N, C-alpha and C positions, 0 to 999 in steps of 0.2 A: 300294472300287471304285464306279466308277458306275454305275447300272442302267441307263443310256439311253446309244444307240448314237450314238457321233459318228463323222460321214461329212465329209471334206474337201472345200468349194466354195472360190469365189473368186467376185470381183467384177471390174469393169472401171470403174474409176476414167477417168471421158472428162473432154480437157479441151479448149481449143481454142487451137490453134497461132498465130503471129502471123501467117502467111496465109490464114487463116480458115479451114485443114483442120483435123480433129479428130484427135486421137493418144490411147490409153490406157495407164496401167500397170495389169498384174492382179495382186490381192491376195488371200490365201490368209486364208480365213476356217477354224473349226471351226463346223461346225454339226449341230443334232440332233434337224432335219427325216427324217423317212420317208420321202419322195417317192423313187421307185425310180429315175428316168431325170433325164439331165444338166439344169442348169437356167442360164440365163445371164442374169448380173445386170449392172444397169447403173447406176453413181451418175454423176449431171453435176449443174450449173449450171442451176436452175428455169428460167434466161434462154433456154439453148437448145434449150427443148420445141419451138418453131416450127420447128427445124432437125432433128427427128428421123430424118427420111430421110437425113440425111447422115450421123447417127451410126452408125443400124441398118446403113448402105452401106457404112461404115468397118468393122464386127464381122461384115459377110459375110449380113446377112437382106437381106429385100425390104424396099429402100427407101420403102415406102408411109405416107408420114406420115397420110395419111387414114385408112387401116386403123387405122395406134395408135392414134389419137386417137378411134375411133371405139370402142375396146375398152376404150382409158381409161376413155371416158366410162360404159361398162357395168361396170367393173371401181368403180369410183368411186360407183355408184350401189347398191351391193351394200349391203344392210341393216345397220344398228350395231347389234348386238344389245343391246337394255338389259333383256333377258328370258333366264333362266339355263335352265340343262336342267328345272329343277324346275317352270318356272312361274310362279316369283319375278321380281317388275321390273314395268314398265307398259308397256313399249311394243317394237317394234326402228323404225328409220327409215330411208325411203331419202330420198337426195339426187342428185336431177336435173340435172347441171349443162348450163348454159346457155353457148353460143360456148366450148367449150372448147379452146384452153387459155388464150383472151385474157381471159376472167372471172377466172379462179386468176393471170394473170400479173399484172393491176390492183393486187393487192393482196400478192402476193410478189414483193421482188426479190433478196431474202437467203435464198435456202433452196437445199436440192438435192434431187433426186427420187431415189427409187429406183425400178428397175424391174425386174420381174423376171419372164423371158420362158421360156417353154416351147419352146424349138426343135422343129420340123418338119420335113416333106420337103422338098428342094430344088425349086425351080422351075425353069422354062423357061431360065433366065438363070445357074442356078445358085447363085441368091440362097437363103437358108435362111429358109422361112415359119415362123410363129412364132403363141404364143399370149400375150396378156398374163397372167400369173398374180398379180403382187401389184403394191402401187402405193403410196409411201407420201412425204409431204414431211417432210423435217427441215430448220425453220427455225433460222437462225444467228442468235444474238444475245449479247450484251455485260451481263454482271451484274458489280455491285462492291463490294468489301469492303472499307474503309477505304483508300481510293483505287485499287487494285490491280483489273486488270480479268481477270476469268476467262470462258473459252468458256462457255456454255449453249444446247443444243438444246432447240426445242420439237419433238417428234416427233408427227406429224399428218397425216389422210387414211389412215391403214392399212387398206388394206382387201385381201383375199384373194378371188381369182374363185370363182364358185359355178359355174362351167361344169358341164354334166351331158352326158355319153356313156353310151352304152346303159344310161340309167336311173341311173346312178352318177354322185357329185359325184366330180370329178377329182382337185382339188384340196383339198378339205374335207376335215379328219382326217387330213392329214399333216405336220400342226406346221410348218406354213408360216411361221404366226405367229413362233415359236420361230428358225427362220430368218432372220427380219427384226429380230427384237430382235439375233442376233448379228451383223449387218449394222449395226449401229446401234453396238453396241459398237467396231467398228475404224471406224468411220467418226467417230465423236465423239474418237477419241483416249483415252477412259475409261482404256484398259489404260497411258498414259505421262503423261499430262497431267491439271491438276485440272480438271475438269470437270462440269459438272450438267447430265443430261438428264434433261426432265417429259414430260409430255402427259398427256391428258384421256380417260377412257373411263366407259361407262356403266359403276355399281356393281355390276350382274350378267353383265358380257360376260364371260362364263365362257370362254372362248378366249384373250382377252386376259391375263385373269389366272391361267391355268397359264401362257401361256407367260413371261410378266414374271417368275411363281416359280421356274419351272426355270429361264430363263435365268441369271438375279441369282443365285443359289446357283450353279450351274453357272462362273460366271465371279468368283464371289467379291467382288462387290460390293454395297454397302448401297443398298439403296432402302426406301423406304417411301410410305404412299397416304395422303391427305387429303381430306377429304368440301367438295362444294360442292353446292347446288343451284341447279339449271336450274328458274327459276318462268315457267310460262304466264299472261299476261294477254289474257282475251278485250277487246279494244280499244272494244268498243261500249260496255261496260261501265267498261270500267278509265277510258278517255279521259275529256276534257272540252273544251267548246269556249272556255269562259270560258279558262280556264288559255292553252291556245293565244294567247289574245288578248295575252297577257306573256310571249311568245317572239319572237325576234328571230332571223334569219337571218343568220349572221353568215360564212358559207363563204367567200364572194368580200372579204371584209377582211381582209389578211394579219397588219396589225397586232394585228388582234381575235385571230385564231387563234396569233400568236406568244404575246398573254397567256394564250390557251387552255393552251399548252405550258406555261408556268411556273407555272400555277395549280395544273394538275394536277401539277407535278414536286413544286411544295413541299407539297402532301398527301401525294402516295405514293412520294416518291423514297427513303423507307427501306424498302417492302415490299421481300420476302427476292430476288423477280426481277423489280425493277422494269428496264422493256429498253427506254425509250425512248433513242436514243442521242444525240439534238441535237435542235434545236429545225428545223434545214435539214431534216434525217432525217423531223421529225414531220409538219411543212408537205410535202413531197414526198410523203408516203405519204397522206396528205389528199388533194392534188391528184391523183393516181394514180387514187385510187380514184373523185374527185369526174366526172374525165374519161371513165371506164366506167360509172357509175352515176351518171345526172343529178338521181334523188332523195334519194339519198345525201348529208346535209347537215349542219352541223353548226348547233346551236339552243345559245341562251342566254336566262338570265331576268335581269333587272338586282335591284338590291337600290333599297334606298328611295330611294340616293342616285343612281340612275341607271349604277352602277358593274357590272363584270359578276360575279353571283354562281353562279348553277348555270348548268352550260355539259356538253353532252356531244356523242358523236359518233352521229348517227342512222344505220345503214344499211340500205336496204331489200334482204333477201336476197333480197327476189324478182326481182332482176334480175341475180341470180348461181343461182340454181337454185330448184327445184320443191322441195316438203319433203314428203312423205306418209308419214304412220303407217301401220305393219304391225302388226295384232294388238295393238291400243290394248287395254288394263282401265280397269275404275274411270272416273273422270270422262272420260280421252283417248276411250272411246268415243263419247260426246256430240261431242267436240271433231273428231273421224273425219266422223263423219255428216254434222254442217253444213259439210265443207270448209274448215275455218277457216285450216290450213295453209301456204296457196298459198304465200302473201306475207308474208313475216314481218317485222318493226319487230324490229330490234338495235341496242339502244342500248349503245355503251363508251364508256371515257374520263371517266366521270362523275364531276364534282366540284362541288364546293360544299356551300352548308348545305342540311342536311334537308328544311326547309319549301321551299324553292325549287327542290329537284331534284324534290321530289312534283310540286310545279305544274311543270314539265318535261316530266318524265316522262310525265304526263298528258294536257300541251298536244298535243305532238308524238304518242302514240295517235292521238289524235282526227283530227287533218290527219293523219296518216298513211292512217288506215282510209278517209276522206274521199277521199283524193284518190289513193290508190293501192292501194287496198282491200288493205292491210293489217291484217288479221283478228285477228292477235294480235301483242303483244309479247313475245319470252323477254329474262329479266332474270335474268343468274347473281347468286347471293349466297352469303353463308359466315360464318361465326363472326368476329363482329368489327363485319361490315358498316355503315357507318353509314346507309345507307339500304334496310335489312334491313324497316323497316316500309311502306317504299313497295312495293318487289320482292314481298312474300310473297302465296303464290297455293296454293290449295286445288288447281290446277293443277301439279304441281312434278314434278320427275323428279330423282333423286338420284348424283352422277357421284363421279365419283375422280380426282385429280390422285398421277398416281405420279410419282415423282422418285427416279433414280436417282445414284451418286455416286460419288466414291472419296477425297473425305475430308469425313468425317462430321463434324470439330470445325469446318471453314470453313462446311459448311451449318450446323451449330448456331447459330454467331455469326451467321452472315448472319438466321436465324431470332429470335433474339433481338432484334436489331437495329431486325426488323418489329413488333414486340411495342408497342401502343398504352399506354395510362393504364389499357384495359377487360384488358390482359394476353392477349389475343388474338395470334397468329401471322397477320402477314397475308402472303402467300406472294406473290400476282399484284395488278398495278392489273386485269389482262382475262384471258380465256384469248386466244391470239393468233388472229387469225381462222382463217387455213388451213395 
């Protein structure tokens, strides 16, 4: 018999009708949260965020889109804990998003958003006021095994409000994270279909670890964790002006971008959760980000014959959010004092020879430091990373990938497929952006 007390909740799956109006179906879920009052849970397409006023109105809530976005920005900026209750870990951090939701929408188009509301009193018009309690992105992806497509879902931006009333946190320590995992189990269909769900979290994020442990046991799902490292490079020391002289901006050359896609695919399509759907989808993603973030660009370094060798997508996170360290430990104290993390360079989709990738990353670090005040570069690495030598830094933070699935044999087959000659399992080409 379970020691946990289950309660029944439900969520509204909101979709758009042909006439532009919104409708929903109600889906029941079991939850092991311990919040004492009703909660309204909305699941809808991320592209409907600009029309949240209409969705709220349909559900009987105050149709104030501006207020809704303001609360979402507050929730998204809640610190992500990388320090546990014993003080182990290196920091917590906050990301203050600019221009929400446009910044988010420039990256995501194939995602659901999960919004948890706490209903409040009725206003003068008979509409229900609300507090936003939780916010999640569920990115929808395709993965393949032996030519067969399977659903994959990347769970990200998982935040719970730290709202304080009468000197107490209203929603914290109420197992709201466990509720969110229950929603996830229902959304992704892991109870009926072969599906893989994954996400990333700080190694010492105690609330997520506890919710993951509880929920996967209660739902009898397989889960596992995989370590990776986020390295922080200080661009003043890491960057090289001479290296940037060898870097070529190919962002406006569609043929070169197509070449980039096929080069990336050739190197990494055997990775477990390789998720780039097609050349067209790849180009569309790049161009949507270019349109929003004018300083985010694709750079390459040619080989001795002038052909594309090293290439990556350099994203200036400073155009998306301000990043702030909270309670840093060790070397990160110096980083916080020098205020180096306001603008972060984040290179992804890195491919090419290790020698020229070294030139590429050092070159763009110098360029973004000088022209866009990106003082640091973030580089994720993992066991078997061919570029680990260049990425390695004394400033690092340990992360975990969480993987949940209902077909262990297929997961093992996908992991075995991803092993290179070094024997290391290679899970992801990158952490999905948002």
